[in-house]
ROMARVEX-660975 format. One record per residue (C-alpha): residue number from 0; residue in three letters; x, y, z. Coordinates in Angstrom, 3 decimals. Each point is the difference from the previous one (the first is absolute). Layout:
% residues N
+-----+------+----------+----------+----------+
:  nr : rest :        X :        Y :        Z :
+-----+------+----------+----------+----------+
: NUM :  ALA :        X :        Y :        Z :
...
+-----+------+----------+----------+----------+
END
This chain:
% residues 74
+-----+------+----------+----------+----------+
:  nr : rest :        X :        Y :        Z :
+-----+------+----------+----------+----------+
:   0 :  MET :  202.616 :   31.487 :  -39.653 :
:   1 :  SER :   -1.237 :    0.151 :    3.122 :
:   2 :  SER :   -0.020 :    3.037 :    2.479 :
:   3 :  THR :    2.404 :   -1.347 :    2.429 :
:   4 :  GLU :    2.313 :   -0.696 :   -2.945 :
:   5 :  ARG :    1.168 :   -3.130 :    1.017 :
:   6 :  TYR :   -1.119 :   -3.447 :   -0.639 :
:   7 :  LEU :   -0.396 :   -2.496 :    3.007 :
:   8 :  THR :    0.901 :   -3.753 :    0.688 :
:   9 :  ARG :   -2.920 :   -2.476 :    1.497 :
:  10 :  GLY :    1.086 :    0.912 :    3.651 :
:  11 :  GLU :    0.094 :    3.895 :   -0.161 :
:  12 :  LEU :   -3.576 :   -0.187 :   -2.007 :
:  13 :  ALA :   -0.946 :   -1.824 :    3.395 :
:  14 :  GLU :    1.282 :    2.460 :    1.666 :
:  15 :  PHE :   -1.526 :    2.748 :   -2.540 :
:  16 :  LEU :   -3.662 :   -1.282 :   -0.020 :
:  17 :  THR :   -0.111 :   -0.859 :    4.167 :
:  18 :  LYS :    1.449 :    3.834 :    0.517 :
:  19 :  HIS :   -3.001 :    0.754 :   -2.428 :
:  20 :  GLY :   -2.877 :   -1.113 :    1.385 :
:  21 :  PHE :   -0.001 :   -3.706 :   -2.005 :
:  22 :  PRO :    1.416 :   -2.278 :    3.079 :
:  23 :  ILE :    2.272 :   -2.981 :   -1.779 :
:  24 :  SER :    2.917 :   -1.961 :    0.430 :
:  25 :  LYS :    2.522 :   -0.711 :   -2.337 :
:  26 :  SER :   -0.999 :   -3.729 :    0.489 :
:  27 :  THR :   -3.360 :    0.571 :   -1.260 :
:  28 :  LEU :    0.747 :    1.709 :   -3.143 :
:  29 :  ASP :    3.007 :   -2.602 :   -0.916 :
:  30 :  LYS :   -3.417 :   -2.347 :    0.088 :
:  31 :  LEU :   -1.711 :    1.947 :   -2.209 :
:  32 :  ALA :    2.495 :    0.727 :   -2.454 :
:  33 :  MET :    0.598 :   -3.507 :   -0.907 :
:  34 :  PRO :   -0.465 :   -0.951 :   -3.480 :
:  35 :  GLY :   -2.500 :   -1.934 :    0.627 :
:  36 :  ARG :   -2.159 :    2.286 :    2.111 :
:  37 :  ALA :    0.973 :    2.919 :   -2.558 :
:  38 :  GLU :   -1.985 :    2.967 :    2.942 :
:  39 :  GLY :    2.331 :    1.444 :    1.141 :
:  40 :  PRO :    1.328 :    4.059 :   -0.313 :
:  41 :  PRO :    0.983 :    0.613 :   -3.933 :
:  42 :  HIS :    3.829 :   -0.226 :   -0.271 :
:  43 :  ALA :    1.851 :    2.944 :   -1.207 :
:  44 :  GLY :    3.013 :   -2.031 :   -1.469 :
:  45 :  TYR :    3.072 :   -2.363 :    1.339 :
:  46 :  TRP :    3.128 :    0.944 :    1.655 :
:  47 :  GLY :    2.509 :   -3.365 :   -0.140 :
:  48 :  THR :   -2.391 :   -2.434 :    1.736 :
:  49 :  ARG :   -2.146 :    2.391 :    1.539 :
:  50 :  VAL :   -3.664 :    1.307 :   -0.907 :
:  51 :  LEU :   -0.170 :    3.988 :    0.380 :
:  52 :  TYR :   -3.602 :    1.659 :    0.224 :
:  53 :  ASP :   -1.024 :    3.203 :   -0.409 :
:  54 :  PRO :   -1.728 :    1.563 :    3.039 :
:  55 :  ASP :   -2.775 :    2.050 :   -1.338 :
:  56 :  HIS :   -0.583 :   -2.878 :   -2.317 :
:  57 :  ALA :    0.144 :   -2.214 :    2.819 :
:  58 :  LEU :   -2.991 :    2.461 :    2.673 :
:  59 :  SER :   -1.950 :   -0.475 :   -3.545 :
:  60 :  TRP :    0.034 :   -3.553 :    0.158 :
:  61 :  ALA :   -0.885 :    0.544 :    3.758 :
:  62 :  ARG :   -2.299 :    1.589 :    0.209 :
:  63 :  LYS :   -2.346 :   -1.825 :   -2.629 :
:  64 :  ARG :    0.699 :   -3.222 :    1.652 :
:  65 :  PHE :   -0.744 :    0.435 :    3.395 :
:  66 :  ARG :   -3.180 :    1.400 :    1.685 :
:  67 :  ALA :   -0.207 :    2.803 :    2.270 :
:  68 :  ASN :   -1.784 :   -2.333 :    2.725 :
:  69 :  TRP :    1.985 :   -2.475 :   -0.346 :
:  70 :  ARG :    0.033 :   -0.036 :    3.948 :
:  71 :  VAL :   -3.706 :    0.143 :    0.384 :
:  72 :  SER :   -1.462 :   -3.287 :    0.898 :
:  73 :  THR :   -3.625 :   -0.184 :   -1.543 :
+-----+------+----------+----------+----------+
END
């Protein structure tokens, strides 16, 4: 399990990623995680109907997905 010893809901995950330098909203995560797209971070499991995420795995996903200079125009 992650170093935080806790799984996060999608809303909590959006806050976590934003605090770690990857600004993303819950609605964007919702869209990326749609079954038809399947581009969101890997989920760790479910609690009832809620999808739960391991923060370390999600942070690794964000590092691979987003460019460091994404706000720089060319």
